[in-house]
C-alpha positions as CSV (number, residue, x, y, z in Angstrom):
1,M,0.4,0.0,0.2
2,I,1.2,3.4,-0.9
3,T,1.2,5.9,1.9
4,T,0.8,9.6,1.2
5,P,3.6,11.4,3.3
6,P,2.4,13.9,5.7
7,E,2.4,17.5,4.1
8,L,4.0,20.4,6.9
9,T,1.8,23.6,7.1
10,Q,3.3,27.5,6.7
11,A,2.2,27.6,10.8
12,Q,4.1,24.1,11.4
13,F,6.9,24.7,9.3
14,R,7.4,28.5,11.2
15,K,6.7,26.9,14.4
16,L,9.9,24.7,13.9
17,A,12.2,27.3,12.0
18,D,11.6,29.8,15.0
19,I,12.3,26.6,17.0
20,I,15.4,26.5,15.2
21,H,16.3,29.9,15.1
22,A,16.1,30.3,19.0
23,D,17.7,27.2,19.6
24,S,20.8,27.6,17.6
25,G,20.8,31.1,15.3
26,I,20.7,28.7,12.1
27,V,18.1,30.1,9.5
28,I,15.6,28.2,7.8
29,N,13.9,29.6,5.3
30,E,11.7,28.7,2.4
31,A,14.6,27.6,0.1
32,K,15.1,24.9,2.9
33,R,12.0,23.9,3.2
34,S,12.0,20.4,1.4
35,L,15.5,19.9,3.3
36,L,13.5,20.5,7.0
37,V,10.7,18.2,5.6
38,A,13.0,15.3,4.8
39,R,14.9,15.8,8.0
40,I,12.1,15.6,10.6
41,N,10.6,12.7,8.8
42,R,13.1,10.7,9.7
43,R,12.2,11.6,13.2
44,L,8.5,11.2,12.4
45,R,9.4,7.5,11.4
46,I,11.2,7.0,15.0
47,L,9.4,8.4,17.0
48,D,6.3,6.7,15.4
49,L,4.7,9.9,14.8
50,Q,1.9,10.2,11.7
51,D,2.2,13.9,11.1
52,F,4.3,17.1,11.9
53,G,1.4,18.3,13.8
54,A,2.0,15.4,16.1
55,Y,5.8,16.2,16.1
56,C,5.3,20.0,16.8
57,Q,3.1,18.5,19.9
58,K,5.9,16.6,20.9
59,L,8.6,19.6,21.3
60,D,5.7,21.4,23.5
61,G,5.2,18.6,26.1
62,A,7.0,17.2,28.6
63,D,10.1,15.9,26.7
64,G,10.4,18.8,24.3
65,A,13.8,20.3,25.7
66,Q,15.4,16.5,24.9
67,E,13.5,16.3,21.7
68,R,15.0,19.8,20.6
69,R,18.2,18.4,20.8
70,H,17.5,16.0,18.6
71,L,16.1,18.3,16.0
72,L,19.1,20.6,16.0
73,S,21.1,16.6,15.4
74,A,18.2,16.0,12.3
75,I,18.7,19.6,10.8
76,T,22.7,20.3,11.1
77,T,25.0,19.7,8.5
78,N,28.3,17.5,8.7
79,V,30.6,18.1,6.3
80,T,34.3,17.6,7.1
81,A,37.6,15.3,6.8
82,F,40.9,15.2,7.7
83,F,43.2,18.7,7.5
84,R,40.3,20.4,5.5
85,E,41.4,23.7,4.3
86,P,45.3,22.4,4.9
87,H,46.2,26.1,4.3
88,H,45.1,26.6,8.1
89,F,47.0,23.9,9.5
90,D,50.1,25.0,7.4
91,A,49.8,28.2,9.1
92,L,49.9,26.3,12.3
93,S,52.8,24.7,12.1
94,S,54.7,27.0,10.5
95,E,53.6,30.5,12.0
96,I,51.4,29.5,15.5
97,L,52.8,26.7,17.4
98,K,56.5,27.3,17.9
99,P,55.7,29.5,20.8
100,L,53.3,28.1,21.9
101,M,55.2,24.6,22.3
102,A,57.9,26.8,23.9
103,D,55.3,27.7,26.3
104,A,53.9,24.4,26.9
105,R,57.9,23.2,27.3
106,A,57.9,26.6,30.6
107,G,54.9,25.1,32.3
108,K,52.3,27.1,30.9
109,R,49.0,26.3,29.7
110,V,47.7,26.0,26.0
111,R,44.3,25.7,24.8
112,F,42.7,25.0,21.8
113,W,39.1,24.6,20.8
114,S,37.6,22.9,17.5
115,A,34.2,24.4,18.6
116,A,32.3,23.0,15.5
117,C,34.1,19.3,15.6
118,S,31.2,17.3,14.0
119,S,32.7,13.7,13.9
120,G,36.3,14.4,14.9
121,E,38.5,15.1,11.7
122,E,39.0,18.8,12.5
123,P,40.4,18.6,16.6
124,Y,42.2,15.3,15.2
125,S,43.8,16.9,12.6
126,L,44.7,19.2,15.2
127,A,46.3,17.0,17.4
128,F,48.2,15.6,14.8
129,T,49.6,19.3,14.1
130,V,50.3,19.7,17.6
131,L,52.3,16.4,18.3
132,E,54.4,16.8,14.9
133,A,55.6,19.8,17.0
134,L,55.9,19.0,19.9
135,P,56.0,15.0,20.7
136,E,55.8,15.2,24.2
137,A,52.8,17.4,23.9
138,A,50.8,15.0,26.1
139,R,53.2,15.4,28.9
140,H,52.2,19.1,29.2
141,D,49.4,21.2,30.0
142,V,48.1,21.5,26.7
143,L,44.5,20.5,25.4
144,I,42.3,20.5,22.7
145,L,38.6,21.0,23.2
146,A,36.1,19.5,21.0
147,S,32.5,20.2,20.9
148,D,29.5,20.2,18.6
149,V,25.6,20.8,18.9
150,D,25.1,17.0,18.1
151,P,25.4,14.6,20.5
152,Q,25.5,11.8,18.1
153,M,28.7,13.9,16.2
154,V,30.4,14.2,19.4
155,R,30.0,10.6,20.7
156,R,31.2,9.3,17.4
157,A,34.3,12.0,17.3
158,E,35.2,10.3,20.6
159,E,34.7,7.3,19.5
160,G,37.8,8.0,16.7
161,L,37.1,5.3,14.3
162,Y,37.2,6.1,10.6
163,A,37.0,4.2,7.5
164,E,39.9,3.7,5.2
165,D,38.8,6.1,2.7
166,A,38.9,9.2,5.5
167,V,42.2,8.1,6.6
168,R,44.0,7.9,3.1
169,V,44.8,11.7,3.1
170,L,46.4,11.4,5.9
171,G,49.3,9.0,4.0
172,P,51.2,6.1,5.4
173,E,53.3,8.0,7.9
174,R,50.6,9.9,9.8
175,S,48.2,6.8,9.7
176,Q,51.1,4.2,11.1
177,R,52.0,7.2,13.7
178,F,48.7,8.3,15.1
179,M,45.9,5.4,14.1
180,V,45.8,1.7,14.7
181,R,44.5,-0.8,12.1
182,R,41.1,-2.1,13.6
183,D,39.6,-4.6,10.9
184,D,38.7,-2.9,8.4
185,A,38.4,0.8,9.8
186,Y,41.2,2.9,11.5
187,A,41.1,4.1,15.5
188,V,42.7,7.1,16.6
189,R,45.3,6.0,19.2
190,D,44.7,6.2,22.7
191,D,47.7,8.5,23.7
192,V,46.2,10.8,21.1
193,K,43.0,10.8,22.6
194,A,44.0,11.6,25.9
195,M,44.7,15.0,24.5
196,L,41.1,16.0,23.9
197,R,38.2,16.2,25.6
198,F,34.8,16.2,23.5
199,V,32.0,17.9,25.0
200,E,28.4,18.9,23.6
201,L,28.1,22.6,23.3
202,N,25.5,24.7,21.7
203,L,27.2,28.0,20.3
204,H,24.2,30.0,21.1
205,A,23.8,29.3,24.6
206,Q,26.1,29.6,27.5
207,W,30.0,28.1,27.3
208,P,30.4,26.2,30.5
209,F,34.2,27.5,31.0
210,T,35.9,31.0,31.7
211,G,39.1,29.8,30.6
212,K,40.6,31.3,27.4
213,F,42.1,29.6,24.6
214,D,45.2,30.5,22.2
215,V,43.7,29.2,19.3
216,I,40.0,28.5,17.6
217,F,38.8,26.7,14.9
218,C,35.4,27.9,13.7
219,R,34.8,26.6,10.6
220,N,31.6,26.9,8.4
221,V,29.7,27.3,10.4
222,T,28.3,30.8,11.0
223,I,27.1,30.6,6.8
224,Y,24.1,28.9,8.8
225,F,23.2,32.4,10.8
226,D,21.6,35.3,10.8
227,G,23.8,38.4,10.6
228,E,22.9,39.0,14.3
229,A,23.8,35.4,15.6
230,R,27.0,35.3,13.3
231,R,28.4,39.1,14.8
232,R,27.8,38.1,18.1
233,L,29.7,34.6,18.0
234,W,32.6,36.2,16.5
235,Q,32.5,39.0,19.9
236,R,31.9,36.1,22.2
237,F,35.1,34.2,20.2
238,A,36.9,37.8,21.3
239,G,36.9,37.3,24.6
240,Q,37.2,33.6,24.7
241,L,40.5,34.3,23.0
242,N,44.2,34.9,24.5
243,E,45.6,38.4,23.3
244,G,47.5,37.6,20.2
245,G,45.2,34.0,19.5
246,T,44.0,33.0,16.6
247,L,40.7,32.4,15.2
248,F,40.5,30.3,12.2
249,I,36.7,30.6,10.4
250,G,35.7,28.8,6.9
251,H,36.5,29.8,2.9
252,S,33.0,31.8,2.7
253,E,33.4,33.4,6.0
254,R,34.7,37.0,7.4
255,V,35.0,38.4,10.9
256,D,31.9,41.5,10.7
257,G,30.1,43.9,12.9
258,P,31.6,45.1,16.4
259,A,34.1,42.4,16.7
260,A,36.0,43.4,13.3
261,E,38.1,45.8,15.6
262,L,38.8,43.2,17.4
263,F,40.6,40.8,15.1
264,E,43.3,41.4,12.3
265,L,43.3,39.7,9.2
266,V,46.7,37.6,8.8
267,G,46.1,35.1,6.4
268,T,43.6,33.3,4.6
269,T,40.5,33.8,6.9
270,Q,42.8,34.0,9.8
271,Y,42.3,36.1,12.1
272,R,44.7,37.3,15.4
273,R,43.7,38.3,18.4
274,N,44.6,42.0,19.0
275,A,44.7,44.3,21.9
276,V,41.3,46.0,22.0
277,P,39.6,45.3,24.9
278,V,35.7,43.3,24.6
279,Q,33.1,45.1,25.4
280,T,30.6,42.1,26.8
281,T,27.1,41.7,25.6
282,A,25.0,39.0,26.2
283,S,25.0,35.7,25.3
C-alpha cells in the first residue's frame, strides 16, 4: 500500500524554523523547506508519529527539551575531512605552534578549541599537527576542546573510528604514527585521544568554561546563522581568545560587526586577536 507523506503546513514550518533559530541561530528559510521536511521525516519514523502536527505537539510536551536536541541534530549539516582547508594547518605548523610549544615546555597552559568538531576529523588533525611540533605534548598542559551541538557527532568523534577512505588523506606516515588498524577501519591511538576533551555544546547558548584559548577553529558554521547571531559569536570568540590568539574560520566567512576591530586578518580566513578590550554582550 502506498502511503501519502505528511504535509508540513505553513504554521508548522514557521514554528519549527523559529525553534531552530531560537535554539541555535540557524536560519531555515523557504529555500530550505524541503530539507527541513526530509530531515524531520526521519524523526517522525523514529518516533512513530503520523504527521508534523504530532511532532510539534511533542516539542511542546514534557520531553520537548530533549526532542529539541534531536531536532538540532537532524537539521545540522556535517561535512568534514582530515586536514580540510590545509592552509590553516600549514599556518598552524609554520607560524603559530612554535611559541605555543615553547610556552608548554615552560609549564604554561596551552589551549585549543575545535568549536564545531562534527565527527572529529578537525580536532584530530589539530592534535596530529601539535604532536608533530611537540611529540611529548601529552606530558604538558596542552589540551584540545572539541565541541559540537550534535550529541551523535560528539559520540562518533570521541570514538575516533574512521573508514579507510577517510584516513587515506593522512598518508602512510601519519596513519602509522597516529592510528591503529581495527578490522576494516582505523582508530585514533589512545595516547592521541588523551589530549582531547569532547563535549556537547551549543554555540548559541551559555559556554560552561571561563578559561581562554590560544587557537579557535570555527569553520563553515556562521554561514548558517543570521547576521545578529553571527556577529554575536565573533564577539564571544574575541572574549574567549588570549591576546595574540588565532581564530580560523571558513573559506566563505569573514569577521564582521563590532568584533572586526578586535581582530586582524593575517592569512586566508585566519585572524589574530588584537589588544582592543572586548565590550561584553549578553549571550
